[in-house]
C-alpha angles and dihedrals in degrees: 000000000000116000088213088080096050108122127170111207100181118056133145126210129192086280086078115081089238098036124109113192139054123257090246092054090047090054092048091053091046090056092047091052095050095249113158098206144355137199116217101218106174120183121269104178102193095195097048114129095191109029119098090218095157092065093041091049091052092047092049092051094048093045092049092050090052090049090053089060096041095050098035110143093016105058136014106234116191122198104229145157136206102222106202124201094351091162091067091065109013097170091055092045091050091047091055091049090051092053097059135046100229127186093206138016124196117200117209146165117213098164143014116255113291091001135105124264111280085246089072101039122114097218091199088074094057144053102255091204091055092047093050094046092050090045094055090045088056090048089052091052089049091051090050091050085064100190097123135071104224132020109233127223097338092194095044098145091059089072090070100030088061098035098050106018100032086229114151099194124212107228095198093100088059098042095109091054092044090051090051090052093048093045090051090053090050093048092050096043092242128151130244116222123228100208110199099194092099091062088073096045133072092276092061093204140096125262103269103019130222099281092057093044090049090049090052089056092047090053092053103271114168108173127063127176123192122208137172095208085221119182093179130061095232092056096058111125094015110154095358094122090048089050091050091049090051090052089052092049089052093055104269119129095183140046121207135236125178137231117188090342093306120120119243114191119212125186119257088218127031 
């Protein structure tokens, strides 16, 4: 596989509350690692009661635009955003999207309404089945909202169920909901993200994993994005080749990048 086609569509700078490095440093590391392009997708958690996401979102946009100019000809830099929990305040989410000319919008759910991020939950205090069912129902509502380009880490809670509880969940009870989500993406010409962060965690798999990606293809899915979900400069591009290979194994010949919210398909192999 040619490294010239290696693109990381999910990266966080220090304009994310949990990011660590500047956009410029991220771009420098991407160039050093032979990455062709990156999307800066800083967090915008719509339901946050404490985060000053408006200022961070503006900073991220300005920093990304500057990086586009600085690295022009050497690195494709896409101005993006990871819009978290948009369905809990759709008017605000839509207002933010109207204020900036993004290349790429990731849609994600990190928590159920009025609850903490799954990262913080003590799963012993909850019915995991209830949490997962409500989570996929929220993902379906997000897919139906349809104001994003790619649906991020569809199986996000599994990161922490496996990492902390050693619980490898069978997704069959939720297959009908998952199919509804995937069919909605297909209908709306949206992408499914292969998030490679799980490859470097206890679960050792992408989010979602191969069966879900393959099912997306079976249902008519066309667009796949691959992202490391990196919050550190030295982790940019981690797992991207593996994610591209997985996409190929599941029947996709192209991955997708975005320019001004329009999909651009590039071959997985030259």
